C-alpha positions as CSV (number, residue, x, y, z in Angstrom):
1,M,-4.6,57.0,-4.3
2,L,-5.3,53.3,-4.2
3,D,-5.2,53.2,-8.0
4,Y,-1.9,55.1,-8.0
5,L,-0.4,52.5,-5.7
6,Q,-1.3,49.6,-8.1
7,Q,1.7,50.3,-10.3
8,P,4.3,47.4,-10.5
9,C,6.9,49.1,-8.4
10,F,4.4,49.4,-5.5
11,E,3.1,45.9,-6.0
12,R,6.6,44.6,-5.4
13,L,7.0,46.8,-2.3
14,F,3.7,45.7,-0.7
15,T,4.1,42.0,-1.6
16,Q,7.4,41.9,0.2
17,A,6.0,43.8,3.1
18,K,3.2,41.3,3.4
19,K,5.7,38.4,3.5
20,K,7.8,40.2,6.0
21,I,4.9,40.8,8.4
22,K,3.8,37.1,8.1
23,S,7.3,35.7,8.7
24,L,8.3,38.1,11.5
25,N,4.9,38.2,13.1
26,G,4.4,41.9,13.0
27,L,5.8,45.2,11.9
28,R,9.4,44.2,12.1
29,G,12.4,44.4,9.7
30,A,12.6,46.1,6.4
31,V,11.9,45.6,2.7
32,I,14.7,45.9,0.1
33,L,13.8,46.9,-3.4
34,D,16.5,46.6,-6.0
35,H,16.9,47.1,-9.8
36,L,14.9,50.3,-9.6
37,S,14.4,52.1,-12.8
38,P,14.5,55.9,-12.9
39,E,10.7,55.9,-13.1
40,D,10.6,53.5,-10.0
41,Q,12.9,55.8,-8.1
42,D,10.6,58.8,-8.8
43,L,7.6,56.8,-7.6
44,I,9.3,55.7,-4.4
45,S,10.5,59.2,-3.7
46,G,7.0,60.5,-4.0
47,F,5.6,57.8,-1.7
48,L,8.2,58.2,1.0
49,G,8.5,62.0,0.7
50,K,12.3,61.7,0.4
51,N,14.8,61.8,-2.5
52,C,15.6,58.3,-3.8
53,L,16.7,59.5,-7.3
54,G,19.8,57.8,-8.5
55,K,19.4,54.9,-6.2
56,T,18.7,51.5,-7.8
57,K,18.4,49.9,-4.4
58,V,16.6,51.1,-1.3
59,K,15.9,49.7,2.1
60,I,12.5,50.7,3.7
61,P,11.7,49.7,7.3
62,L,8.1,48.5,7.8
63,T,7.6,51.1,10.5
64,V,8.4,53.9,8.0
65,M,5.8,52.5,5.6
66,D,3.3,52.2,8.4
67,E,3.8,55.9,9.3
68,V,3.6,57.1,5.7
69,L,0.3,55.3,5.2
70,K,-1.2,56.7,8.4
71,N,-0.3,60.2,7.3
72,S,-1.6,59.7,3.8
73,P,-5.2,60.4,2.6
74,L,-6.0,56.7,3.3
75,E,-5.4,57.3,7.0
76,M,-4.7,53.7,7.8
77,G,-1.6,51.7,9.0
78,L,0.3,49.2,6.9
79,C,-1.6,46.1,8.1
80,P,-5.1,47.3,7.3
81,F,-3.8,48.8,4.1
82,L,-2.4,45.5,2.9
83,E,-5.7,43.7,3.7
84,L,-7.4,46.3,1.5
85,Y,-4.8,46.2,-1.2
86,F,-4.8,42.4,-1.5
87,S,-8.4,41.9,-0.6
88,E,-7.6,39.2,2.0
89,K,-7.1,38.9,5.7
90,L,-3.5,39.4,6.8
91,L,-2.4,36.8,9.3
92,T,1.1,36.3,10.7
93,N,2.6,32.8,10.7
94,R,2.0,32.8,14.5
95,E,-1.6,33.7,14.1
96,I,-2.1,31.1,11.3
97,S,-0.5,28.5,13.7
98,E,-2.8,29.6,16.5
99,V,-5.9,29.4,14.3
100,G,-4.8,25.9,13.1
101,E,-4.3,24.7,16.7
102,R,-7.7,26.1,17.7
103,R,-9.5,24.4,14.8
104,W,-7.6,21.1,15.5
105,A,-8.8,21.3,19.1
106,E,-12.3,22.0,18.0
107,F,-12.2,19.1,15.6
108,F,-11.5,16.7,18.5
109,Q,-13.9,18.4,20.9
110,R,-16.7,17.6,18.5
111,L,-15.4,14.0,18.2
112,D,-15.1,13.6,22.0
113,Q,-18.8,14.5,22.3
114,E,-19.6,11.4,20.3
115,A,-17.2,8.9,22.0
116,Q,-19.1,6.6,24.3
117,T,-16.4,4.2,25.6
118,S,-12.9,4.6,27.1
119,V,-11.6,2.8,24.0
120,T,-12.5,5.7,21.7
121,Q,-11.9,8.4,24.3
122,V,-8.3,7.4,24.9
123,W,-7.7,6.9,21.1
124,L,-9.0,10.4,20.4
125,T,-6.8,11.9,23.1
126,Q,-3.7,10.1,21.6
127,L,-4.6,11.3,18.1
128,F,-5.0,14.9,19.3
129,E,-1.6,14.7,20.8
130,G,-0.1,13.3,17.6
131,A,0.8,9.9,19.1
132,G,-2.2,7.7,18.4
133,S,-2.3,4.8,15.9
134,G,-3.5,6.2,12.6
135,Y,-2.4,9.8,13.4
136,R,-0.7,10.3,10.0
137,T,-3.7,8.9,8.1
138,L,-6.1,11.2,9.9
139,L,-3.9,14.2,9.6
140,A,-3.4,13.7,5.9
141,R,-7.2,13.4,5.5
142,Y,-7.7,16.5,7.6
143,Q,-5.3,18.5,5.5
144,E,-7.1,17.5,2.4
145,N,-10.6,18.2,3.7
146,P,-11.4,18.8,7.4
147,Q,-15.1,18.0,7.0
148,T,-14.5,14.6,5.3
149,A,-11.9,13.8,7.9
150,F,-14.4,14.5,10.7
151,E,-17.1,12.3,9.0
152,E,-14.7,9.4,8.7
153,A,-13.3,9.8,12.2
154,Y,-16.9,10.0,13.5
155,L,-17.7,6.7,11.8
156,C,-14.6,5.1,13.2
157,V,-15.6,6.2,16.7
158,K,-19.1,4.8,16.2
159,A,-17.6,1.5,14.9
160,L,-15.1,1.1,17.7
161,D,-17.8,1.9,20.3
162,Y,-20.0,-0.7,18.9
163,L,-17.3,-3.4,18.8
164,A,-16.2,-2.5,22.4
165,T,-19.8,-2.9,23.7
166,H,-20.6,-6.1,21.7
167,P,-17.7,-8.5,22.5
168,G,-18.1,-11.9,20.9
169,H,-20.5,-10.6,18.3
170,K,-19.5,-11.6,14.7
171,I,-20.5,-9.8,11.5
172,R,-19.2,-9.7,8.0
173,I,-17.2,-6.6,7.2
174,P,-19.3,-5.6,4.1
175,V,-22.5,-6.0,6.1
176,F,-21.0,-3.9,9.0
177,A,-19.8,-1.3,6.5
178,A,-23.3,-1.1,4.8
179,T,-24.9,-0.7,8.2
180,L,-22.5,2.0,9.2
181,T,-22.4,4.0,6.0
182,G,-24.7,2.4,3.4
183,D,-21.7,1.4,1.3
184,P,-20.6,-2.3,1.7
185,H,-17.1,-1.3,0.4
186,A,-16.6,1.7,2.7
187,L,-14.2,-0.3,5.0
188,D,-12.1,-1.7,2.2
189,M,-8.4,-1.0,2.8
190,E,-8.2,1.0,-0.4
191,N,-10.4,3.6,1.3
192,S,-9.1,6.0,3.9
193,L,-12.0,5.1,6.2
194,G,-11.0,1.4,6.1
195,R,-7.4,2.3,6.8
196,L,-8.4,4.6,9.7
197,L,-10.5,1.8,11.3
198,Y,-7.7,-0.6,10.9
199,Y,-5.5,1.7,13.0
200,G,-8.3,2.2,15.4
201,L,-8.5,-1.6,15.8
202,Q,-4.7,-1.7,16.5
203,H,-5.4,0.7,19.4
204,F,-8.4,-1.3,20.5
205,L,-6.4,-4.5,20.7
206,G,-3.3,-2.8,22.2
207,K,-1.1,-3.8,19.2
208,S,1.6,-1.3,18.3
209,E,2.8,-3.5,15.4
210,T,0.9,-5.9,13.2
211,D,1.3,-7.9,10.1
212,Y,0.4,-5.7,7.1
213,T,-0.2,-8.5,4.7
214,A,-3.7,-9.4,3.6
215,E,-3.5,-12.4,6.0
216,G,-2.4,-10.2,8.9
217,K,-5.1,-7.6,8.3
218,R,-7.7,-10.3,8.1
219,A,-6.6,-11.7,11.5
220,L,-6.8,-8.3,13.1
221,F,-10.3,-7.7,12.0
222,R,-11.4,-11.2,12.9
223,E,-10.1,-10.7,16.4
224,V,-12.8,-8.1,17.1
225,G,-15.5,-10.1,15.3
226,L,-15.3,-8.5,11.9
227,L,-15.3,-11.3,9.4
228,D,-14.2,-11.0,5.8
229,D,-15.6,-12.4,2.6
230,D,-14.6,-16.1,2.9
231,V,-15.6,-17.2,-0.5
232,S,-13.8,-14.8,-2.9
233,S,-10.3,-15.9,-1.6
234,S,-9.7,-19.4,-3.1
235,V,-7.0,-21.8,-4.2
236,I,-6.9,-24.3,-7.1
237,V,-5.9,-27.9,-6.2
238,A,-5.8,-31.4,-7.7
239,G,-4.7,-34.8,-6.3
240,L,-4.9,-33.9,-2.7
241,R,-5.6,-36.8,-0.4
242,V,-7.7,-36.8,2.8
243,C,-8.1,-39.6,5.3
244,P,-11.0,-42.0,4.7
245,E,-12.8,-41.0,7.9
246,D,-12.9,-37.3,6.9
247,P,-16.5,-36.2,6.1
248,R,-15.3,-34.8,2.8
249,F,-13.3,-37.8,1.7
250,A,-15.8,-38.4,-1.1
251,V,-15.3,-34.9,-2.5
252,F,-11.6,-35.4,-3.0
253,S,-11.8,-39.1,-3.9
254,G,-14.2,-38.3,-6.7
255,A,-12.2,-35.4,-8.0
256,N,-9.0,-37.5,-8.0
257,T,-10.6,-40.4,-9.7
258,T,-11.6,-38.2,-12.6
259,G,-8.5,-36.0,-12.6
260,S,-10.6,-33.0,-11.9
261,P,-9.2,-29.9,-10.2
262,L,-11.1,-28.3,-7.3
263,I,-11.4,-24.6,-6.4
264,L,-11.4,-24.4,-2.6
265,P,-12.7,-21.2,-1.1
266,L,-11.5,-19.9,2.3
267,R,-14.7,-20.9,3.9
268,F,-14.2,-24.6,2.8
269,L,-10.7,-24.5,4.4
270,E,-11.9,-23.0,7.7
271,M,-13.8,-26.3,8.3
272,P,-11.6,-29.0,9.8
273,T,-10.1,-31.4,7.2
274,R,-8.0,-34.5,8.0
275,W,-5.4,-34.3,5.4
276,Q,-3.5,-37.5,4.7
277,P,-0.2,-37.0,6.5
278,G,3.2,-36.9,4.8
279,Q,2.0,-36.1,1.3
280,R,4.6,-34.8,-1.2
281,V,2.7,-31.7,-2.4
282,Y,3.8,-29.9,-5.5
283,M,3.0,-26.2,-6.0
284,V,3.4,-24.0,-9.1
285,E,3.0,-20.3,-9.6
286,N,1.1,-20.2,-12.9
287,P,-2.3,-21.6,-13.9
288,A,-1.3,-22.6,-17.4
289,V,1.6,-24.7,-15.9
290,F,-0.8,-26.3,-13.5
291,S,-3.2,-27.3,-16.3
292,T,-0.4,-28.6,-18.5
293,I,0.8,-30.9,-15.7
294,L,-2.8,-32.2,-15.3
295,D,-2.9,-32.7,-19.1
296,A,0.2,-34.9,-18.9
297,C,-0.7,-37.0,-15.9
298,T,-3.2,-39.8,-15.8
299,T,-5.7,-40.1,-13.0
300,T,-3.6,-42.8,-11.4
301,S,-0.4,-40.8,-11.6
302,L,-1.9,-37.4,-10.5
303,P,0.2,-36.0,-7.7
304,P,-1.1,-33.6,-5.0
305,I,-0.6,-30.2,-6.7
306,I,-1.6,-26.7,-5.8
307,C,-1.7,-23.6,-8.1
308,G,-0.6,-20.4,-6.3
309,S,-1.8,-18.1,-9.2
310,G,1.0,-15.7,-8.4
311,Q,1.1,-14.3,-4.9
312,P,-0.6,-16.9,-2.8
313,S,-4.0,-15.9,-1.5
314,V,-5.2,-16.2,2.1
315,A,-6.9,-19.4,1.1
316,A,-3.7,-20.8,-0.4
317,L,-1.7,-20.0,2.7
318,T,-4.4,-21.4,5.0
319,L,-4.3,-24.7,3.0
320,L,-0.5,-24.8,3.1
321,D,-0.5,-24.2,6.8
322,Q,-2.8,-27.2,7.3
323,L,-0.8,-29.5,5.0
324,V,2.4,-28.6,6.8
325,Q,0.8,-29.2,10.1
326,A,-0.2,-32.6,8.8
327,G,3.5,-33.3,8.1
328,C,3.4,-32.7,4.3
329,V,6.4,-31.1,2.5
330,I,5.7,-28.4,-0.1
331,H,7.8,-28.7,-3.3
332,Y,7.6,-25.3,-4.8
333,S,8.5,-24.0,-8.3
334,G,8.0,-20.5,-9.7
335,D,9.2,-18.1,-12.4
336,F,12.8,-17.1,-12.3
337,D,12.0,-13.4,-12.0
338,V,11.9,-10.9,-9.1
339,K,8.2,-11.6,-8.2
340,G,8.6,-15.4,-8.4
341,L,11.7,-15.4,-6.2
342,E,10.1,-13.1,-3.6
343,I,7.1,-15.5,-3.4
344,A,9.4,-18.5,-3.0
345,T,11.7,-17.0,-0.4
346,R,8.6,-15.9,1.7
347,L,7.3,-19.5,1.6
348,A,10.7,-20.9,2.5
349,Q,10.8,-18.6,5.5
350,R,7.3,-19.5,6.5
351,Y,7.6,-23.3,6.2
352,K,11.3,-23.8,6.8
353,Q,12.1,-27.6,6.7
354,H,8.7,-28.3,5.1
355,F,9.7,-26.2,2.1
356,Q,11.7,-27.7,-0.8
357,P,12.6,-26.0,-4.1
358,W,11.3,-28.0,-7.1
359,C,13.2,-27.5,-10.4
360,Y,13.9,-24.1,-9.0
361,D,17.7,-23.7,-8.9
362,S,20.7,-22.6,-10.9
363,E,20.8,-25.9,-12.8
364,T,17.3,-25.5,-14.1
365,Y,17.7,-21.9,-14.8
366,L,20.9,-22.3,-16.9
367,V,19.5,-25.1,-19.1
368,V,16.7,-22.9,-20.4
369,S,17.9,-21.0,-23.5
370,N,15.2,-18.4,-23.9
371,G,13.5,-15.8,-21.7
372,K,12.9,-12.1,-21.2
373,T,15.7,-9.5,-20.9
374,M,15.9,-7.7,-17.6
375,F,15.7,-3.9,-17.4
376,S,18.2,-2.1,-15.1
377,N,15.6,-1.4,-12.4
378,Q,14.6,-5.1,-12.4
379,L,18.3,-6.0,-12.0
380,S,18.6,-3.8,-8.9
381,G,15.5,-5.4,-7.4
382,L,17.0,-8.9,-8.0
383,K,20.1,-7.9,-6.1
384,R,18.1,-7.4,-2.9
385,I,16.9,-11.0,-2.9
386,D,18.7,-13.7,-0.9
387,I,17.9,-17.3,-2.0
388,P,18.7,-19.6,1.0
389,W,18.6,-22.9,-1.0
390,D,20.8,-21.7,-3.9
391,K,23.4,-19.0,-3.2
392,Q,24.5,-19.0,-6.8
393,L,21.1,-18.4,-8.4
394,V,21.0,-14.6,-8.2
395,D,24.5,-14.3,-9.5
396,R,23.7,-16.5,-12.5
397,M,20.6,-14.4,-13.3
398,K,22.6,-11.2,-13.0
399,E,25.2,-12.5,-15.4
400,R,22.6,-13.6,-18.0
401,K,20.3,-10.6,-17.4
402,L,17.5,-12.9,-18.3
403,F,14.2,-13.9,-16.7
404,V,13.0,-17.4,-17.3
405,Y,9.4,-18.6,-16.8
406,Q,7.9,-21.9,-15.8
407,E,6.3,-22.4,-19.2
408,S,9.8,-22.7,-20.6
409,F,10.9,-25.6,-18.4
410,I,7.5,-27.4,-18.0
411,E,9.0,-30.6,-19.4
412,K,11.4,-30.8,-16.5
413,L,8.6,-30.2,-14.0
414,V,6.5,-33.0,-15.4
415,G,9.5,-35.3,-15.9
416,S,10.5,-34.9,-12.2
417,I,7.0,-36.2,-11.2
418,Q,6.6,-38.8,-14.0
419,P,9.9,-39.6,-15.7
420,T,8.2,-41.8,-18.3
421,I,6.1,-39.0,-19.7
422,S,7.5,-37.7,-23.0
423,A,7.8,-34.1,-24.1
424,T,5.2,-34.7,-26.8
425,I,2.6,-35.6,-24.1
426,V,3.6,-32.7,-22.0
427,L,3.2,-30.1,-24.8
428,G,0.5,-32.0,-26.7
429,I,2.5,-31.4,-29.9
430,N,5.8,-32.3,-31.3
431,K,8.7,-30.3,-30.0
432,I,8.9,-26.9,-31.7
433,H,12.1,-25.1,-32.6
434,F,11.6,-21.4,-33.4
435,P,14.2,-19.7,-35.7
436,L,14.4,-16.7,-33.3
437,A,15.9,-17.8,-30.1
438,H,16.6,-15.2,-27.4
439,S,20.4,-15.5,-28.1
440,A,19.8,-14.6,-31.8
441,I,17.8,-11.5,-31.1
442,M,19.9,-8.3,-31.4
443,V,18.7,-5.0,-30.0
């Protein structure tokens, strides 16, 4: 009989019955079969023991199907029959939910057995209730793979317990990660374990909101004694002056005398430096522009200059903070594109009266004849930016639909520092005029 019931008509009937049982949590409701062919009508008539001939649509209560199957040679009700028919356990949505809740509770019961401090015990309770810091991260991992989620949550519990019982102890994050997992990169923020620990630290420190920038994350980890790599983050500088009594005066004096740039790692900047107060510090976004300015300036005319290399690193921001604290003013110039303007506006917000735009206004933008055409999605991104020092700049850029880069107005940058330097010195060649200017290119 089971083979007989494998025909398409019955497969439709039992598939709908299974869905109805799951959604209504039992033998409730009815199944409606429509578009029945004469052959289908004959099969359904035989199954139900009633005449369905001439009916292209029939409604069959689940209780009727249950009774028919109990009285058939199979001698079983609808639910056990469907499990046999589809070779799978039949669970209602309520039962599935109950199983899920039970497994979720068991998941946290296992973790609770490992928690050794109130820090992790309270955090786990909050996570179980769906309110703890990092709940979404853990839940997403749990839904992907419960075992992997447990292993990562277990490691976070061990890490937090260690930090809670060793206040004041300092250790580098890669070393801590290797001790914890064998992998020095396990706690990188690109990994779910690193993100989960980050949220665990938020709970540990009682912080509901934190700064999600690289600088903010670094500060959060350092607050519990987890130190990052302080040599990879660096900033390129030239011409910076320090006070003669500073122990590293000779380092900067020698570099300035020879016109040599310095690469300062974060570790260098974490040591106290007595910067010469009131310096007029220039900062550019792009390394090639930085180098070209150094090419054009003599050692006696070399200004204090910093290269941000795009988005300023933690080291660059640390240096800028120190210079501003010493009373220096940061004169910043970047690309006239979405990324460049975003960097500049963030620096302006951070340093307020100590920030000054440098050849970074409508006037400079409009005198550059060539650039890169904006796409529509870039134009929409531009509209979201508010430039506090030049309210007309975004409008001018929207009108021209053109991005302009520092390399195209480098003469003006150098000239504003050293007016006597010619364009030939700036570029190292005679001025070049290309036959294909932006305005001549037709798409």
